C-alpha positions as a Markdown table, in Angstrom:
| # | Residue | x | y | z |
|---|---|---|---|---|
| 1 | Met | 147.0 | -55.4 | 116.6 |
| 2 | Arg | 148.9 | -53.0 | 114.5 |
| 3 | Lys | 150.0 | -49.9 | 116.3 |
| 4 | Leu | 148.9 | -46.5 | 114.9 |
| 5 | Lys | 151.7 | -44.3 | 113.6 |
| 6 | Leu | 152.2 | -40.9 | 115.3 |
| 7 | Val | 154.7 | -38.4 | 113.8 |
| 8 | Leu | 155.8 | -35.3 | 115.8 |
| 9 | Ile | 157.4 | -32.5 | 113.9 |
| 10 | Gly | 159.3 | -30.5 | 116.4 |
| 11 | Asn | 161.5 | -31.8 | 119.2 |
| 12 | Gly | 161.0 | -29.0 | 121.6 |
| 13 | Met | 159.3 | -28.6 | 125.0 |
| 14 | Ala | 155.7 | -28.5 | 123.8 |
| 15 | Gly | 155.8 | -31.5 | 121.6 |
| 16 | Ile | 157.8 | -33.7 | 123.9 |
| 17 | Arg | 155.7 | -32.8 | 126.9 |
| 18 | Thr | 152.7 | -34.0 | 124.8 |
| 19 | Leu | 154.4 | -37.3 | 124.2 |
| 20 | Glu | 155.2 | -37.7 | 127.9 |
| 21 | Glu | 151.5 | -37.1 | 128.8 |
| 22 | Leu | 150.4 | -39.5 | 126.0 |
| 23 | Leu | 152.8 | -42.3 | 127.2 |
| 24 | Lys | 151.3 | -42.0 | 130.7 |
| 25 | Leu | 147.8 | -42.5 | 129.3 |
| 26 | Thr | 148.5 | -45.2 | 126.7 |
| 27 | Pro | 152.1 | -46.3 | 126.3 |
| 28 | Asp | 151.4 | -48.9 | 123.5 |
| 29 | Leu | 148.9 | -47.2 | 121.2 |
| 30 | Tyr | 151.4 | -45.6 | 118.8 |
| 31 | Glu | 154.6 | -46.2 | 116.9 |
| 32 | Ile | 156.1 | -42.8 | 117.4 |
| 33 | Thr | 158.6 | -40.9 | 115.1 |
| 34 | Val | 160.0 | -37.5 | 116.0 |
| 35 | Phe | 161.7 | -35.0 | 113.7 |
| 36 | Gly | 163.9 | -32.3 | 115.2 |
| 37 | Ala | 165.5 | -29.6 | 113.1 |
| 38 | Glu | 168.3 | -29.1 | 115.7 |
| 39 | Pro | 171.0 | -31.7 | 116.3 |
| 40 | His | 170.1 | -32.0 | 120.0 |
| 41 | Pro | 167.7 | -33.9 | 122.2 |
| 42 | Asn | 164.9 | -32.0 | 123.9 |
| 43 | Tyr | 166.2 | -29.2 | 126.2 |
| 44 | Asn | 164.7 | -26.5 | 128.4 |
| 45 | Arg | 164.7 | -23.5 | 126.0 |
| 46 | Ile | 163.6 | -21.1 | 128.8 |
| 47 | Met | 166.9 | -21.8 | 130.6 |
| 48 | Leu | 169.1 | -20.6 | 127.8 |
| 49 | Ser | 169.7 | -17.4 | 129.6 |
| 50 | Pro | 171.5 | -19.0 | 132.6 |
| 51 | Val | 173.6 | -20.9 | 130.0 |
| 52 | Leu | 174.5 | -17.6 | 128.3 |
| 53 | Ala | 175.3 | -16.0 | 131.7 |
| 54 | Gly | 177.6 | -18.9 | 132.5 |
| 55 | Glu | 175.5 | -20.1 | 135.4 |
| 56 | Gln | 174.7 | -23.4 | 133.8 |
| 57 | Ala | 176.0 | -25.7 | 131.1 |
| 58 | Phe | 173.9 | -27.0 | 128.2 |
| 59 | Ala | 174.0 | -30.5 | 129.7 |
| 60 | Asp | 172.2 | -29.1 | 132.8 |
| 61 | Ile | 169.2 | -28.0 | 130.7 |
| 62 | Val | 168.6 | -31.2 | 128.7 |
| 63 | Leu | 165.2 | -32.5 | 129.6 |
| 64 | Asn | 165.1 | -35.8 | 127.7 |
| 65 | Asp | 168.4 | -37.5 | 126.8 |
| 66 | Leu | 168.8 | -39.9 | 123.9 |
| 67 | Asp | 168.2 | -42.9 | 126.3 |
| 68 | Trp | 164.7 | -41.6 | 127.0 |
| 69 | Tyr | 163.8 | -41.9 | 123.3 |
| 70 | Arg | 165.2 | -45.4 | 123.1 |
| 71 | Gln | 163.5 | -46.5 | 126.3 |
| 72 | His | 160.1 | -45.5 | 124.8 |
| 73 | Gly | 160.8 | -47.0 | 121.4 |
| 74 | Ile | 160.7 | -43.6 | 119.7 |
| 75 | Thr | 162.4 | -43.2 | 116.3 |
| 76 | Leu | 164.3 | -39.9 | 116.5 |
| 77 | His | 165.6 | -38.0 | 113.5 |
| 78 | Leu | 167.8 | -35.2 | 114.7 |
| 79 | Gly | 169.1 | -32.3 | 112.5 |
| 80 | Lys | 166.3 | -33.1 | 109.9 |
| 81 | Arg | 164.0 | -30.3 | 109.0 |
| 82 | Val | 160.6 | -31.5 | 107.6 |
| 83 | Thr | 159.8 | -29.5 | 104.5 |
| 84 | Arg | 156.6 | -31.1 | 103.2 |
| 85 | Ile | 153.4 | -32.8 | 104.5 |
| 86 | Asn | 151.4 | -34.8 | 102.0 |
| 87 | Arg | 147.9 | -35.0 | 103.5 |
| 88 | Val | 146.6 | -37.4 | 100.8 |
| 89 | Thr | 149.2 | -40.1 | 101.3 |
| 90 | Arg | 149.7 | -39.1 | 105.0 |
| 91 | Arg | 153.5 | -38.8 | 104.8 |
| 92 | Val | 156.0 | -36.2 | 105.9 |
| 93 | Met | 159.3 | -35.5 | 104.1 |
| 94 | Ala | 162.5 | -34.0 | 105.5 |
| 95 | Glu | 164.9 | -31.9 | 103.4 |
| 96 | Asp | 167.4 | -34.8 | 103.3 |
| 97 | Gly | 164.8 | -37.2 | 101.8 |
| 98 | Thr | 163.8 | -39.0 | 105.0 |
| 99 | Glu | 160.1 | -39.8 | 105.1 |
| 100 | Ala | 157.6 | -41.2 | 107.6 |
| 101 | Ala | 154.0 | -42.2 | 107.4 |
| 102 | Tyr | 151.4 | -41.1 | 109.9 |
| 103 | Asp | 147.9 | -41.9 | 111.1 |
| 104 | Arg | 148.1 | -38.9 | 113.4 |
| 105 | Leu | 150.4 | -35.9 | 113.0 |
| 106 | Leu | 151.4 | -33.4 | 115.7 |
| 107 | Leu | 152.9 | -30.1 | 114.6 |
| 108 | Ala | 155.1 | -28.4 | 117.3 |
| 109 | Thr | 157.3 | -26.3 | 115.0 |
| 110 | Gly | 157.6 | -23.5 | 117.5 |
| 111 | Ser | 158.5 | -20.0 | 116.4 |
| 112 | Asn | 161.1 | -17.9 | 114.6 |
| 113 | Pro | 162.7 | -14.7 | 115.9 |
| 114 | Phe | 161.4 | -11.5 | 114.3 |
| 115 | Met | 164.2 | -9.8 | 112.4 |
| 116 | Leu | 163.5 | -6.1 | 112.1 |
| 117 | Pro | 163.1 | -5.3 | 108.4 |
| 118 | Val | 165.8 | -2.6 | 108.3 |
| 119 | Pro | 168.9 | -2.3 | 106.0 |
| 120 | Gly | 171.7 | -4.4 | 107.4 |
| 121 | Asn | 169.7 | -7.0 | 109.2 |
| 122 | Asp | 171.5 | -9.8 | 107.3 |
| 123 | Leu | 175.0 | -8.6 | 108.2 |
| 124 | His | 177.5 | -10.9 | 109.9 |
| 125 | Gly | 177.1 | -10.5 | 113.7 |
| 126 | Val | 173.3 | -9.9 | 113.5 |
| 127 | Ile | 171.4 | -12.8 | 115.1 |
| 128 | Gly | 168.1 | -13.8 | 116.7 |
| 129 | Tyr | 167.8 | -15.5 | 120.0 |
| 130 | Arg | 165.8 | -18.7 | 120.1 |
| 131 | Asp | 168.0 | -21.7 | 120.5 |
| 132 | Ile | 171.3 | -23.1 | 121.9 |
| 133 | Gly | 173.0 | -22.3 | 118.5 |
| 134 | His | 172.3 | -18.6 | 119.0 |
| 135 | Thr | 173.4 | -18.8 | 122.6 |
| 136 | Arg | 176.8 | -20.4 | 121.7 |
| 137 | Gln | 177.3 | -17.8 | 118.9 |
| 138 | Met | 176.9 | -15.0 | 121.5 |
| 139 | Met | 179.3 | -16.7 | 123.9 |
| 140 | Arg | 181.9 | -17.0 | 121.1 |
| 141 | Thr | 181.4 | -13.4 | 120.1 |
| 142 | Ala | 181.9 | -12.2 | 123.7 |
| 143 | Leu | 185.4 | -13.7 | 123.7 |
| 144 | Thr | 186.6 | -11.5 | 120.8 |
| 145 | His | 184.4 | -8.4 | 120.6 |
| 146 | Arg | 183.3 | -5.7 | 122.9 |
| 147 | His | 180.1 | -3.9 | 122.0 |
| 148 | Ala | 176.7 | -5.6 | 122.0 |
| 149 | Val | 173.3 | -4.1 | 121.2 |
| 150 | Val | 170.1 | -6.0 | 122.1 |
| 151 | Ile | 167.1 | -4.7 | 120.2 |
| 152 | Gly | 164.0 | -5.3 | 122.3 |
| 153 | Gly | 163.3 | -4.6 | 126.0 |
| 154 | Gly | 161.1 | -7.6 | 126.6 |
| 155 | Leu | 161.9 | -10.8 | 128.6 |
| 156 | Leu | 164.2 | -12.4 | 126.1 |
| 157 | Gly | 166.0 | -9.2 | 125.3 |
| 158 | Leu | 166.8 | -8.4 | 128.9 |
| 159 | Glu | 167.9 | -11.9 | 129.6 |
| 160 | Ala | 170.2 | -11.8 | 126.6 |
| 161 | Ala | 171.5 | -8.4 | 127.8 |
| 162 | Asn | 172.3 | -9.6 | 131.3 |
| 163 | Gly | 174.0 | -12.7 | 129.9 |
| 164 | Leu | 176.2 | -10.8 | 127.5 |
| 165 | Arg | 177.1 | -8.3 | 130.3 |
| 166 | Gln | 178.1 | -11.3 | 132.5 |
| 167 | Arg | 180.3 | -12.4 | 129.6 |
| 168 | Gly | 182.1 | -9.0 | 129.8 |
| 169 | Met | 180.6 | -7.1 | 126.9 |
| 170 | Asp | 179.4 | -3.5 | 126.9 |
| 171 | Val | 175.7 | -3.9 | 126.4 |
| 172 | Thr | 173.0 | -1.4 | 125.3 |
| 173 | Val | 169.3 | -2.4 | 125.1 |
| 174 | Val | 167.3 | -0.6 | 122.5 |
| 175 | His | 163.5 | -0.4 | 123.1 |
| 176 | Val | 160.8 | 1.5 | 121.3 |
| 177 | Gly | 158.6 | 1.6 | 124.5 |
| 178 | Lys | 158.6 | 4.1 | 127.3 |
| 179 | Trp | 159.6 | 1.5 | 129.9 |
| 180 | Leu | 161.0 | -2.0 | 129.9 |
| 181 | Leu | 158.7 | -5.0 | 129.7 |
| 182 | Asp | 155.9 | -2.7 | 128.8 |
| 183 | Arg | 153.7 | -5.7 | 128.0 |
| 184 | Gln | 154.4 | -7.4 | 131.3 |
| 185 | Leu | 154.9 | -4.6 | 133.8 |
| 186 | Asp | 153.4 | -1.2 | 134.6 |
| 187 | Glu | 155.6 | 1.9 | 134.4 |
| 188 | Thr | 156.6 | 1.9 | 138.1 |
| 189 | Ala | 157.9 | -1.7 | 138.0 |
| 190 | Gly | 159.5 | -1.1 | 134.7 |
| 191 | Gln | 161.5 | 1.8 | 136.1 |
| 192 | Leu | 162.6 | -0.2 | 139.1 |
| 193 | Leu | 163.8 | -3.0 | 136.8 |
| 194 | Gln | 165.7 | -0.5 | 134.7 |
| 195 | Gln | 167.5 | 0.9 | 137.8 |
| 196 | Ala | 168.5 | -2.6 | 138.9 |
| 197 | Leu | 169.9 | -3.5 | 135.5 |
| 198 | Glu | 171.7 | -0.1 | 135.1 |
| 199 | Ala | 173.4 | -0.9 | 138.4 |
| 200 | Arg | 174.8 | -4.0 | 136.7 |
| 201 | Gly | 176.3 | -1.9 | 133.9 |
| 202 | Ile | 173.6 | -2.3 | 131.2 |
| 203 | Arg | 172.7 | 0.8 | 129.3 |
| 204 | Phe | 169.3 | 1.6 | 127.7 |
| 205 | Ala | 168.1 | 3.6 | 124.8 |
| 206 | Leu | 164.3 | 3.8 | 125.3 |
| 207 | Gln | 161.9 | 5.2 | 122.8 |
| 208 | His | 164.5 | 4.7 | 120.1 |
| 209 | His | 163.6 | 3.4 | 116.6 |
| 210 | Thr | 166.3 | 1.5 | 114.7 |
| 211 | Glu | 166.8 | 3.0 | 111.2 |
| 212 | Gln | 169.6 | 0.7 | 109.9 |
| 213 | Leu | 172.5 | -1.4 | 110.8 |
| 214 | Leu | 175.9 | -0.3 | 109.5 |
| 215 | Ser | 178.8 | -2.5 | 108.4 |
| 216 | Asp | 182.6 | -2.3 | 108.5 |
| 217 | Ser | 184.8 | -3.1 | 105.5 |
| 218 | Thr | 184.6 | -6.9 | 106.3 |
| 219 | Gly | 180.8 | -7.0 | 106.1 |
| 220 | Arg | 180.4 | -7.3 | 109.9 |
| 221 | Val | 177.9 | -5.1 | 111.7 |
| 222 | Cys | 179.7 | -2.1 | 113.4 |
| 223 | Ala | 176.9 | 0.3 | 114.5 |
| 224 | Val | 173.2 | 0.8 | 115.0 |
| 225 | Ala | 171.8 | 4.0 | 113.5 |
| 226 | Phe | 168.5 | 5.5 | 114.8 |
| 227 | Arg | 165.7 | 7.4 | 113.2 |
| 228 | His | 166.6 | 10.6 | 114.9 |
| 229 | Gly | 170.2 | 10.6 | 113.5 |
| 230 | Thr | 172.4 | 9.2 | 116.3 |
| 231 | Gln | 174.2 | 5.9 | 116.3 |
| 232 | Ile | 175.9 | 3.6 | 118.8 |
| 233 | Pro | 178.7 | 1.0 | 118.2 |
| 234 | Ala | 177.8 | -2.6 | 117.8 |
| 235 | Asp | 180.0 | -5.7 | 117.1 |
| 236 | Leu | 177.0 | -7.9 | 117.9 |
| 237 | Val | 173.3 | -7.2 | 117.4 |
| 238 | Val | 170.8 | -9.5 | 119.0 |
| 239 | Met | 167.2 | -9.2 | 117.6 |
| 240 | Ala | 164.8 | -9.9 | 120.5 |
| 241 | Ala | 161.9 | -7.8 | 119.2 |
| 242 | Gly | 159.4 | -10.6 | 119.2 |
| 243 | Ile | 158.6 | -14.0 | 117.6 |
| 244 | Arg | 156.5 | -15.3 | 114.7 |
| 245 | Pro | 154.9 | -18.7 | 114.8 |
| 246 | Ala | 156.6 | -21.1 | 112.4 |
| 247 | Thr | 153.7 | -21.9 | 110.0 |
| 248 | Asp | 155.4 | -22.4 | 106.6 |
| 249 | Ile | 155.0 | -26.1 | 106.5 |
| 250 | Ala | 151.4 | -25.9 | 107.5 |
| 251 | Val | 150.6 | -23.2 | 105.0 |
| 252 | Glu | 152.2 | -25.3 | 102.2 |
| 253 | Ala | 150.1 | -28.3 | 103.3 |
| 254 | Gly | 146.9 | -26.3 | 103.0 |
| 255 | Leu | 146.1 | -26.1 | 106.7 |
| 256 | Ala | 144.1 | -23.0 | 107.9 |
| 257 | Cys | 146.5 | -20.5 | 109.4 |
| 258 | Asp | 146.3 | -16.9 | 110.6 |
| 259 | Arg | 149.1 | -15.7 | 112.7 |
| 260 | Gly | 149.6 | -19.3 | 113.8 |
| 261 | Ile | 148.1 | -22.6 | 112.8 |
| 262 | Leu | 144.4 | -22.5 | 113.7 |
| 263 | Val | 143.3 | -25.1 | 116.2 |
| 264 | Asn | 140.1 | -25.8 | 118.1 |
| 265 | Asp | 139.6 | -26.7 | 121.8 |
| 266 | Thr | 141.1 | -30.2 | 121.3 |
| 267 | Leu | 144.1 | -28.7 | 119.5 |
| 268 | Gln | 143.0 | -30.2 | 116.2 |
| 269 | Thr | 143.6 | -28.3 | 113.0 |
| 270 | Phe | 141.2 | -28.1 | 110.0 |
| 271 | Asp | 142.4 | -31.6 | 109.2 |
| 272 | Pro | 141.2 | -33.9 | 112.1 |
| 273 | Arg | 144.2 | -36.2 | 111.7 |
| 274 | Ile | 146.6 | -33.3 | 112.4 |
| 275 | Tyr | 147.1 | -31.5 | 115.7 |
| 276 | Ala | 149.2 | -28.4 | 116.5 |
| 277 | Ile | 150.5 | -27.3 | 119.8 |
| 278 | Gly | 152.8 | -24.6 | 121.3 |
| 279 | Glu | 154.1 | -21.4 | 119.8 |
| 280 | Cys | 153.1 | -22.4 | 116.3 |
| 281 | Ala | 149.4 | -22.8 | 117.2 |
| 282 | Gln | 146.7 | -20.2 | 117.4 |
| 283 | His | 143.8 | -20.9 | 119.7 |
| 284 | Arg | 140.8 | -18.6 | 120.0 |
| 285 | Gly | 142.8 | -15.8 | 118.4 |
| 286 | Ile | 145.9 | -16.2 | 120.7 |
| 287 | Ala | 149.3 | -17.6 | 119.9 |
| 288 | Tyr | 151.0 | -18.2 | 123.3 |
| 289 | Gly | 154.7 | -17.8 | 123.7 |
| 290 | Leu | 155.1 | -18.8 | 127.3 |
| 291 | Val | 155.7 | -22.3 | 128.6 |
| 292 | Ala | 152.8 | -22.7 | 131.1 |
| 293 | Pro | 150.1 | -22.5 | 128.4 |
| 294 | Leu | 152.0 | -24.9 | 126.2 |
| 295 | Phe | 152.0 | -27.5 | 129.0 |
| 296 | Glu | 148.3 | -27.0 | 129.5 |
| 297 | Gln | 147.7 | -27.6 | 125.8 |
| 298 | Ala | 149.9 | -30.7 | 126.0 |
| 299 | Lys | 147.6 | -32.4 | 128.5 |
| 300 | Val | 144.5 | -31.8 | 126.4 |
| 301 | Cys | 146.2 | -32.8 | 123.2 |
| 302 | Ala | 147.5 | -36.0 | 124.7 |
| 303 | Asn | 144.1 | -36.8 | 126.0 |
| 304 | His | 142.7 | -36.8 | 122.5 |
| 305 | Leu | 145.6 | -38.5 | 120.9 |
| 306 | Ala | 145.0 | -41.3 | 123.5 |
| 307 | Met | 141.4 | -41.4 | 122.1 |
| 308 | Leu | 139.9 | -40.6 | 125.5 |
| 309 | Gly | 138.2 | -37.6 | 124.1 |
| 310 | Tyr | 137.0 | -35.6 | 127.1 |
| 311 | Gly | 139.7 | -32.8 | 127.5 |
| 312 | Arg | 139.2 | -29.3 | 126.3 |
| 313 | Tyr | 141.6 | -26.4 | 126.2 |
| 314 | Leu | 139.8 | -23.1 | 126.9 |
| 315 | Gly | 142.8 | -20.8 | 127.0 |
| 316 | Ser | 145.3 | -19.7 | 129.7 |
| 317 | Val | 145.9 | -17.0 | 132.2 |
| 318 | Thr | 149.5 | -16.1 | 131.5 |
| 319 | Ser | 152.1 | -14.9 | 134.0 |
| 320 | Thr | 155.6 | -13.5 | 133.7 |
| 321 | Lys | 158.9 | -14.1 | 135.5 |
| 322 | Leu | 162.3 | -12.8 | 134.6 |
| 323 | Lys | 165.3 | -15.2 | 134.7 |
| 324 | Val | 168.0 | -12.8 | 135.9 |
| 325 | Thr | 169.7 | -13.8 | 139.1 |
| 326 | Gly | 168.9 | -11.5 | 141.9 |
| 327 | Ile | 165.9 | -9.8 | 140.2 |
| 328 | Asp | 162.5 | -11.0 | 141.1 |
| 329 | Leu | 159.4 | -9.8 | 139.3 |
| 330 | Phe | 156.0 | -11.2 | 138.5 |
| 331 | Ser | 152.9 | -10.2 | 136.6 |
| 332 | Ala | 149.6 | -12.0 | 135.8 |
| 333 | Gly | 146.3 | -11.2 | 134.2 |
| 334 | Asp | 145.1 | -7.6 | 133.6 |
| 335 | Phe | 147.8 | -5.9 | 135.7 |
| 336 | Met | 147.1 | -2.5 | 134.1 |
| 337 | Gly | 143.4 | -2.3 | 134.8 |
| 338 | Asp | 140.9 | 0.3 | 133.6 |
| 339 | Asp | 138.3 | 2.8 | 135.0 |
| 340 | Ser | 136.1 | -0.1 | 136.1 |
| 341 | Cys | 138.8 | -1.4 | 138.5 |
| 342 | Asp | 140.1 | -0.7 | 141.9 |
| 343 | Ile | 143.9 | -0.5 | 141.8 |
| 344 | Val | 145.8 | -1.0 | 145.1 |
| 345 | Thr | 149.5 | -0.4 | 145.3 |
| 346 | Leu | 152.2 | -0.8 | 148.0 |
| 347 | Arg | 155.8 | 0.4 | 147.6 |
| 348 | Asp | 158.7 | 0.1 | 150.0 |
| 349 | Pro | 161.6 | 2.4 | 148.9 |
| 350 | Gln | 163.9 | 0.9 | 151.5 |
| 351 | Ser | 163.6 | -2.7 | 150.2 |
| 352 | Gly | 162.9 | -1.7 | 146.6 |
| 353 | Ser | 159.7 | -3.8 | 146.5 |
| 354 | Tyr | 156.5 | -2.9 | 144.8 |
| 355 | Arg | 153.1 | -4.5 | 144.6 |
| 356 | Lys | 150.1 | -3.6 | 142.5 |
| 357 | Leu | 146.8 | -5.5 | 142.6 |
| 358 | Val | 143.9 | -4.9 | 140.2 |
| 359 | Ile | 140.4 | -5.8 | 141.5 |
| 360 | Arg | 137.1 | -5.7 | 139.5 |
| 361 | Asp | 133.7 | -6.6 | 141.0 |
| 362 | Asp | 135.5 | -8.0 | 144.1 |
| 363 | Val | 137.6 | -10.4 | 142.0 |
| 364 | Leu | 141.4 | -10.2 | 141.6 |
| 365 | Val | 142.0 | -9.8 | 137.8 |
| 366 | Gly | 145.6 | -8.8 | 137.8 |
| 367 | Ala | 148.8 | -8.5 | 139.8 |
| 368 | Cys | 152.2 | -6.9 | 139.3 |
| 369 | Leu | 155.0 | -7.6 | 141.8 |
| 370 | Tyr | 158.6 | -6.4 | 141.9 |
| 371 | Gly | 161.2 | -7.4 | 144.5 |
| 372 | Asp | 159.1 | -9.6 | 146.8 |
| 373 | Thr | 157.3 | -12.2 | 144.7 |
| 374 | Arg | 156.7 | -14.8 | 147.4 |
| 375 | Asp | 152.9 | -14.6 | 147.0 |
| 376 | Ser | 153.0 | -14.9 | 143.2 |
| 377 | Ser | 151.6 | -18.4 | 143.1 |
| 378 | Trp | 148.7 | -17.5 | 145.3 |
| 379 | Tyr | 147.8 | -14.4 | 143.4 |
| 380 | Ile | 147.8 | -16.2 | 140.0 |
| 381 | Glu | 145.5 | -18.9 | 141.5 |
| 382 | Leu | 143.1 | -16.2 | 142.6 |
| 383 | Val | 143.2 | -14.6 | 139.1 |
| 384 | Arg | 142.6 | -18.0 | 137.5 |
| 385 | Ser | 139.8 | -19.1 | 139.8 |
| 386 | Gly | 137.8 | -15.8 | 139.7 |
| 387 | Gln | 136.7 | -16.3 | 143.3 |
| 388 | Arg | 135.2 | -13.5 | 145.3 |
| 389 | Leu | 137.6 | -11.9 | 147.7 |
| 390 | Ala | 135.1 | -11.1 | 150.4 |
| 391 | Ala | 136.9 | -11.0 | 153.8 |
| 392 | Gln | 140.3 | -11.4 | 152.2 |
| 393 | Arg | 140.1 | -8.1 | 150.4 |
| 394 | Asp | 141.4 | -5.7 | 153.0 |
| 395 | Leu | 144.5 | -7.8 | 153.7 |
| 396 | Leu | 145.1 | -9.1 | 150.1 |
| 397 | Met | 148.0 | -6.7 | 149.5 |
| 398 | Phe | 149.9 | -8.2 | 152.5 |
| 399 | Gly | 150.0 | -11.8 | 151.3 |
| 400 | Glu | 148.4 | -15.1 | 151.7 |
| 401 | Ala | 149.1 | -15.6 | 155.4 |
| 402 | Leu | 147.3 | -12.5 | 156.6 |
| 403 | Ala | 144.5 | -12.8 | 154.1 |
| 404 | Ser | 143.9 | -16.3 | 155.2 |
| 405 | Ser | 143.6 | -15.1 | 158.8 |
| 406 | Ala | 140.7 | -12.8 | 157.6 |
| 407 | Ile | 138.8 | -15.9 | 156.4 |
| 408 | Glu | 139.4 | -17.6 | 159.7 |
| 409 | Ala | 138.2 | -14.6 | 161.6 |
| 410 | Ala | 135.1 | -14.3 | 159.5 |
| 411 | Ala | 134.3 | -17.9 | 160.3 |
| 412 | Asp | 134.7 | -17.2 | 164.1 |
| 413 | Pro | 133.3 | -13.6 | 164.7 |
| 414 | Asp | 133.8 | -14.0 | 168.5 |
| 415 | Leu | 137.6 | -14.1 | 168.0 |
| 416 | Pro | 139.1 | -10.7 | 167.0 |
| 417 | Met | 141.2 | -10.7 | 163.9 |
| 418 | Leu | 144.2 | -9.2 | 165.7 |
| 419 | Glu | 144.1 | -12.0 | 168.3 |
| 420 | Arg | 143.8 | -14.5 | 165.4 |
| 421 | Arg | 146.8 | -13.0 | 163.7 |
| 422 | Leu | 148.9 | -13.0 | 166.9 |
| 423 | Ala | 148.0 | -16.6 | 167.5 |
| 424 | Ser | 149.3 | -17.5 | 164.1 |
């Protein structure tokens, strides 16, 4: 029996995880072809920051080496960017002329860094931060230049700033928000994070709007100018102010797109032969940029590519962790809360730890932790499950061990809770 042809456009974490799940379910259903725009096998993109900081080498973050593709009979085209999809003839075409036919097509084109639309954003020394190429460019620049400016106080920006500081550069983070990670942390945790990073020598310009990037006589960036008239020196400017789903090829092929490529609960696009997954996809109005939702999507997508047809992706509860050695933080769900919520906080100035839990109708809906994140997995499971807190509620702030003792005590009312805790 002739194998069906599956083509994957995008050799990143989301697409390859889908293939891994698919091969577990049905290793012989498809003849698989993969196109990757980068000249590398699949690597762990979320570990680029430790590579930049000098804590790991690129070889340490490769997830699937070239032998893996060969062992599974996958035809791999590296360094070949697909530029056209012909949905009538069901063929994809790369910019060098390479073509492949498909019965099923999986789009995992990822995202592109958002480059601020300001004068000078195309100068030499101005880059985004999305791949190993950007990482290596920053590492080379740190050998010969001194001043780095990172625009964006989100996860990626702070990881880039820490890595560049580790490489010996003077680093300033420019952020329009009032505090760092203002989409992932509340103000208290954001301020604690800023203090920790300032202790490492990183400077911050908060509530600053970039007006333009200035150049020297050679055409290289030399300074960042702000809306209120001041400026700071910059030999390197890293744009980490957000990402945009890479949808150009889907738009050209006539697929329905909004911010990302529109998909349903089976990760199918408007064309039922074509699926989209990862940062390029938009599901129920959301385009996810974190790895956990991408892997959840991969399981469902593989289920349908395997023609089992019972999986549904209903969305994800996202969580946040920062990859900076020695700094632990975590957030999940609705960690800001509103007037309908009970907000419980605990702060220990001596240890520098902070916890905030958000409870609505006796259900944990959000958590924000700084310093001590040992209970983060437990908190996110509570948020995802939506279970009633009941007897756990009073001890929830103190972690899983004590809260579990509350459940045991409730099950045995003759045994005082204090005795139960001492026994444990």
